[in-house]
Structures are given as structure tokens and as C-alpha cells.
N, C-alpha and C positions, 0 to 999 in steps of 0.2 A: 806367290800367294795363291791359295786355292779357294775358289768360290763354289758353294753347293747350292744349286737351285732346286726348289721343291714345289711340286703341285699337290696340295692335299686332297684327300677324298672327302666327300660329304660325310660319310659315316659307314659303319658296318655293324650288323648284329653280332653279338658274342658268338664266336666260333665260325662265323661266316668268312669264306675265303674268296669266292667268286664275286666280282663286282658287276653291276648292271651293264650289259654289253653296249647298249646304245649311248651310254655316257662316256665311253672310252674313246673320246676324240682327242686329236692332237691339241695340247695346251699351247696355243700360239704365243701367249704372253711370255712363257719361259724361253721359247726360241728367240723372241725379240730381245729379251734381256741378254741371252747368250751372245747375240750379235753385237749388242752395245758394249760388251765387255772387251777391253783391249786384249790383244793377242798374248801379252806377257802373263796373263792370268790363266791358271788351270781351272777349267770349269767342269763340274760334275752335275748330273741332273737325276733326280729321283721323282717318279710319278707314283704317289702313294696309292693310286687306284689300281695299279697293275704290278707293283713290285714292293719289296721290303726295303725300307730306308736303313742304310748302314750308319747308324748313329756314331759308332766308334771309329769310323773312317776319318783320318785327320783332315781338318778343314779350318780355314781362317775366318770365314764369314758364311752364314746361311741366309739365303733370300727366299722368302715364302710369298707366293701370290695368294691373297686372302679375299674370298667372297663371303657374303653374309651366311650362306648355308655351310661354308667350310670353316667358319671362324673358330668354332670349338675345337675342331681337329687341328687347325693351325696352331692354336695355343697349346695343345697337347704336344705337338712336334717341337715347338719352341721350348717347352719345359724340358724335354729330353736333352736338347742342346745346352740349355742353361745349366743342367747338372754337370755338363762337360766344359763349362766356361767358354762356350763359343758364342760370339755375338750374333744376334738375329736382326735382320731388317725385313719389314713387311710392306708390301704395296698391293695395289689392286683396288677394286671397287669398295670393299668394306673399309679399307684403310682410309680412303677418301671420305667415306660417309661417317665413320666413327673414329677419327684419329686419336682422340684421347683414350678411348677404350683400348684400341690396338696398342698404344704406347705403353700400356701396363704389362704387355707380354712381349714387347720387342724393344731392343735397344734403340732402333731408329724406325721411323715411319715415313714412307713416301706418299705424299698426298698429291693426287693428280697423276700426270703421265710421266713414266720413268725416263723418257728421252730427255727431260729437263734436268733430272736429278741424279741419275745413276752414276755418272762420272764423278760427281761431287762426293757421293757416298763412298766410292772406292778410294778416292784421295784421302778422305777424312779417316777411313779405317787404317790406311797406311801410316797416317800422321798421328794416330791416336786421339783424334779430335771429333769423333762421331757425335753428331747432333741428334736430338730427339726427333725433330721434324724437318723434312725437306719438302719444299712447296714452291710452286710458281703459279701465278694467276694467268700467265700467258699460255696459249696453246702452242705446242711445239711444231716445227716443220716435220712433215713425214716424207720428205723428199728422198731420203737415203735409207729407208727401212729395207732390210733384207734378212728375214729370220734365219737363224742358224739351225737348220733342220737335222743336222748331224746328231743332235742330242736325242732325236726320236728313234735312232737305230735300235732295233731289237725290242721295241715296246709293244708291237702287235696291236696298233690302234685300228679303229674302224677305217676301212680303205677309202677315205674321203680326204682330200687335201684342203686344209683350211687356209684361206688367204684373206688379208685385210686390204680393201681398196680405199675405204674411208672410215672415219671414226667419229662417233657422235651423231646427234640428230637435232634438227632445228625446231621440232615440235615440243610442246610442254605438257605431255600427258601426266596427270596427277600422280599416278602410281609408279611412274618410271624412274628408276635410279639413274638411268643414263643421262637424263636432262639435269639431274641434280649434280652429277659429277662434271659434265662437260658444259654446264650452263647453257643448255639448248643451242649449241653451236656444233658445226661439223668441219673437220679437216679432211682433205682428200690427198691421196698420194698422186704424183704424176703418173700418167697412163703408162709411159715407157718403163717406169720403175716397177709397176705391177706386172707388166708383160715380161720383163726380165726375170722376175721371180717365177712366173708360170713356166718359162722356158727352163729354168733350173730344176723345177719340180719334175718335169718330164712327163711321161705317159701315165698320168693318173686317170682313172675312169671318170671321176667326178670332182669338180672344184666347188667348194662351199665358200662363197664370199661372206665372211662373218660380220660385215658392216651392220651397224645398228639399224640403219635404214638407208639402203643403197640409193633410194630416190628422194632423200631429204632435199637435195637440190636437183630438180629434174633436168635442167639444162646441162649441168655438169655430168649427170648420169648419162645423158644422150651422147655426149662427146666420148665418154668412156666406152659405151657400147659400140660406137662406130669403130673405135680403135681395136675392139675385140673381134669384130666380124671375120677378118681374114684368117684367124688362127683356129677356128672351128672347135673351141673348147666346149665341153659339156659342163654346165655350172648351175648352181642354185644360190638363192640369197633371200634376204628379208627386205620388204618394201612396204610403204604405206599405200593406202587405197587410192589416194589422190591421183597417182600416176596411171591408174587403170582407166582414167577418162581421157588420156592423151594417146591417141591411136598412133601417132608418129613414134612415141616411146615404145608402145607395145610391138610395133613392127620391128624396131631395132632390138628389142628384147628377144624376139623370136630369131632374128637373123644372127644374133651374136652367140647363139648356142644355149640360151637359157632353157633349162629343163623343168623349172618350177620355181615358185616363190612362196615364201611365208608371209602372210598378211594378218595383222591383228584386227579381226573384226570386234572382238571383246564382248560385244553385247548387241542384241537385236532391238533393244529398248532405247529410243532417242533420249529419254531423260537420263539414263545411265551414261550414255555417251557424252552428254553435255557436262555431267558431273566430272567425268574423266578428262575433260578438255579434248575429246575426240569427236566433237560434233561434225568435223569435216568428213567423217565416214559416211554421213547421210547427204552430202552435197552432190550436185550434178546427176541426180537420179538415183543416188544411194547404191545399195548392194546389188540390186537386180541389174541395173545398167552396167555397173562395174564388172559383174560376173559374166554378163553377155559379151562384153568387150574382151575379157580375158579368154573366154571360150573361143571366140572368133580367131584368136591367134594361138590356140592350142597350148596355153600356159597351164601347166599342172599346178594345183593349189594345196598348200598346207595352211589351213585356216585355224586360228586360235580364238577360243572363247574364254572369258574370265567371269566367274560368278562370285557374288557377294556384295555387289553394289546395292544401293538403297532400294532400288525398284525391283530387284530380283525376288521372285517367289518360288514356291515349289514347282510351279509349271515352267519356269524358265529353262530348266534342264531339258525336258522333252521337246520344247519348242525349238531349242538350238539343235538338238539331235535330228529332229525332223527336217529342219532347214538344211543341215549338212548332208543328210541322206538324199534329199531331193536334188541337191546340186552336185552330188556324187564327187565330193572332194577327195583328192588323192589320199590325204591324211588330215586329221583334225585333232586338236588338243582341247580338252575341257578341264580347265584349271580353276582353282579357287584364288581369289584375290589375296595377295600377300603384301602386307604393309612393310616395306623395306625402310630401315632407319635413314633419315636424311631426306626423305621424299615429302612432298606436300601432303600425300595421303597419310603417312605416318603421323605427321604433326596434327592433321585434322582429327584422326581417330583418337590420338592422345588427348587432345583438347576436349573431345566429346566423351572422354572416359570410357572408351570402348575397347581398349587393348586388354587382353586377358593375361599378358605376361609383361613383366618389366622389360626384359630383353628375351624375346622368344628364342632367338638363335643360341642362347646360352642356358636356357632354363632346362633343368634335368627332366621335367615332365613333358617337354615338347619333343615331338618327333615329326619326320617328314610327312606332309599331307594333313597334319592337324591344323585346325583353324585358330589363328592367334588373336582373333578379335570377335566382337559381337556384331553380326549382321543385324539389319533392322527388321526384315520380314521372314527370316529363317533362323533357326538355332544353329550354333556351330556344328552340331552333329548332323543336321539336315544338309548343311552346305558341304560338309566333308563327304557324306555318303552319296549325295546327289552328283558330285563330280565323278566319283568312281563308277556309279551306275551309268552315267552318260557315256563314259568310255566303253563300258561293257556293252551298252546298247548299240553304239556305233560300230564296234569292231566284232560284230557277230560274223560267223562264217558266211551267212547269206549276204550280209552287207559287203564283205570283202569280195565275194564272187561277183555280185551285181555291179559294184563300182569298178571292178577290174575290166568289165565289158564296155565301160564308157569310152567313146572314141578319143577323148583327150587323154585319159589315163593309159590307154593301150596304144598310143601313137608312138611307135618306136619299140623294137623288141627288147633292148637292154633296159629301158626304164619300165617296161611292162613287167619284166622279171623282177626288177627291184621293187616294184609296187607290191607284189605278193610277199617278198621277203620282209619288207619294211612293215607291212600291215600285220603279218604273222608275228613279227618280233614285238610290235606294240601290244598286240593281243596277249602275248605271253607275259608281258611285264605289267599288265593292268594292276595286279594286286601285289606284285613283288616290291614295289616302291613304298607301299603304305606302311607308315610308322617305322620307317628306317630311322634309327637313332642318329642324331647329329653328333659327330665325334665317333671315335672308334671304341666300341664297348669291349674290345679285346685289350685295350690299354688300361693298365692298372696303376698308373702313377697319379700324382697330384699336380694341378696347375701351379706353376711357379711364376710369380710376377717379378718383373724388373723393378717396378715401383708401385706402391699402393696408391699414391695420390699424385698423378702426373700433373705437370704444369699445364694449364689450359692452352690449347692450341691458339685460341684467340689472342692471348698475350704474346705469343711468339710471332704471330703474323697479322697483327692488328692493321698495320699499314696496307698489306696486300689485300686483306678482306675489305677494307674501306675503298680501295681502288676498284675492286670488283663490284661492290655495292653501288 
């Protein structure tokens, strides 16, 4: 039996061949599914971002990882296989957030984590008893995860190894799809399991721990960092600001080989942070104290801001840029707020009648970086252009040069060289992402549904949902 795994692109302009380089990272989910697949199955893998899918190649089942931004493209791919009578199963965040929608385009939908369901899917395919939904309300053990990276051979990804040490986050940020899917909980892999994976990866220049929040449980994170110290890996990850006030943690962060962390500041306005459920950003002395601590331990910073909350005005963009320049962040993101389906934010904006599209991710008039809702003190156009201008203002040649001279950013020759390469790359892509269509405009087919009116997910799993509630 042959299984074909596919990672879809977000989209392409008509006639476009080259994909945005910084987005060409290893799709770790596909490698995890490949590892979960028993040896007797033949596994093929296509990354729609970097190669052409061979639709006519014989296969018995297609598995597509679907995110909200890639939903339209995933449905296009599924339609091609539907023409060839090949069953399609979809999993991933969007499948968990919108299972009924996804079930219109897939014979089967995995809701939640594949470790629970994948073996059942394969057995049911062999027996001819494939179900519409596969779901478990329990978090799976991550004790034996070991992604099969052989599927990455020849794909020319960005030379950064993606590794997962934990999954999920215990915070409840209003806009975050992670808390909606994992119900504000976190699972961690055993330290030795992660170290074994790192040993198998070998001599990579940089490890990116893709954990949703590596410090969601600070004490567990400390244990992991202690285990990492003897191996001298260079690594980066994502963390919440609360850990920046724990100097024991910061010391371990530095000793374990951390080259930098991504922290979501999101807003400088306390009222916005409260609305987001991120009031903890301002605790223990707030940003200034946290940044002083991080600088003390030479931790490079990738800081993200999000605009579009109710207190944001036209001045919010320049205030955030000035703040980022003053603190000489290694890199900074200036993004607009995106209401993902299934999040508390989406439900609030829907209730307030502020959504501009029924389903922005499928609407033919929507494209990447457009604003899918009405802000309170900005127009959608002001919000969109303000984010783009903030990026342009931060990534000027003068800014790149000045920030590169900062003693934290130039601490270590290799990361100093990477600083200039990364900042140049981001500057180059400031405008290239704007209005990228969702889905492939080169595709000329029509979306073919499995079923027009899928049976409600709630009916299939009422007991499971009541257990969770």
C-alpha cells in the first residue's frame, strides 16, 4: 500500500515559479507522519512549495497537512486526487479548527494530534471502513517521536533543523489558535528522546525548536536546558516573556547554547494586552526590566508586534518601530491581527459583526496581508499599509547597519554574519508577500467536494466534547 504525504503551499501568483525563500523550512509534521507509518507501507512525499506534485503517480491514500492559510490550496490538491478516485485524509490545525468544512473536501479528517489516530486511519483504509472523523480528547504521549527526515532529501530547505521538544502552551491568548487546538495544555518529550534526535540530525549549523512556547512550564524547561548544556548545540526557539524575569532560567538559556528567542510582545498598550489575555507581559517590571535581563545574558531577540486591537491608532506603528529601534532587536515582525476560525477572537469579532468575509481563507477577494475585519480606530486600509510601512521603516539600510553594531547582535562571528543575511532577506521580502493569492492561481480546475452537507462533527463526538467541556 502506497501513502502520499503532501505539504501545500500558501499560494502563487499566476505564472510565478519561485517561492518565498524564508518560508521554505522543513515541514516537520510530514516527517512525523512518515515515522508513524508502519514499515510495510511505501511512503512518498511532495512539498508543494518547492516541487511539482505528480498527481498521476499511483497511490492508495493521500494525506495533506492543512493550515488556515493553506486551506484553499489543500482543497485544490484534493480535487485533483478526487478526479483520480484516490481517497484523501486531512489533518493539521485547520482540520481541528474547522472539521466540518474540511470534511467537505476530504474523505477523512483527523481532529487533534495524529499520534492518536493515524494507525486507525491506515487500518480503516485497508479494511474499506474509512470514517469521516478521527478524534481523541486525550493528549498523546510524545515519548517515542522520531521524525523520518529521509523524506526531506533533495528538497533544498533553509539550512535550519526544525525539532520539537514540546507541543502546546498553557496560556490562553485570545487570538491564538494553539490554545484552541490543545486546550491551553502542553506535552513535552523526554529529554533523552530529543537529544537522540539531535544526534541523528548531526552537524547542523542551527537548531530551531519549534515549540509553541518552550517556557510554558518554566521548571520543565530548566530541566531540558540542563540536559542540553554538555552538547554545545546552537539553537533558537519561541518563549513567553514571563521567563525573562527568572535569572536562573536565563543563565541556563545562555549556557545551553541558545542563540536567540522569539517573544510575542504584541502591543505596547496595556489595554490591548489585557484584551488579548496577555496582561502578564507587563508584570514584574514589564518590557524594560525583561529586556535588561535578556541583554545581561546576551540573548538575541526576535520580537513580534501585532496591530489591529481596539486601542491601536495610526500612531501605534511608529511607536512600536521607535521602541524596536531603541532596543536594537535582532529582527522584529510587525503583523496585523488575524482572526483564525475557532479562536475566541474570531467568535468575538463575529458576534460584534466586524468580520469582512464569511470565510476569509476561501474568499476569492482575499489575499495575503489583506485585513479580514474592521478595526475600531483604523480603517482596514490604514492597518494594512501601516504594517508594511513599519517593516520598511525598521529594515532600512541605516537601521540594519546600526543594529548590527550592537554588542548582543554581534556577539559571535557566525550569528553576526547570519544577522546581515537575515535582515537583508527580510528587507527584500517586505513587499513580495503582499497580496499573494491564497491557493495556486496557476491551477485551472474546480474544487470538487466529497459531500455537500457533511454530518456535524458534534453528532459524531458529542460524548468526547462533553468530556472535554
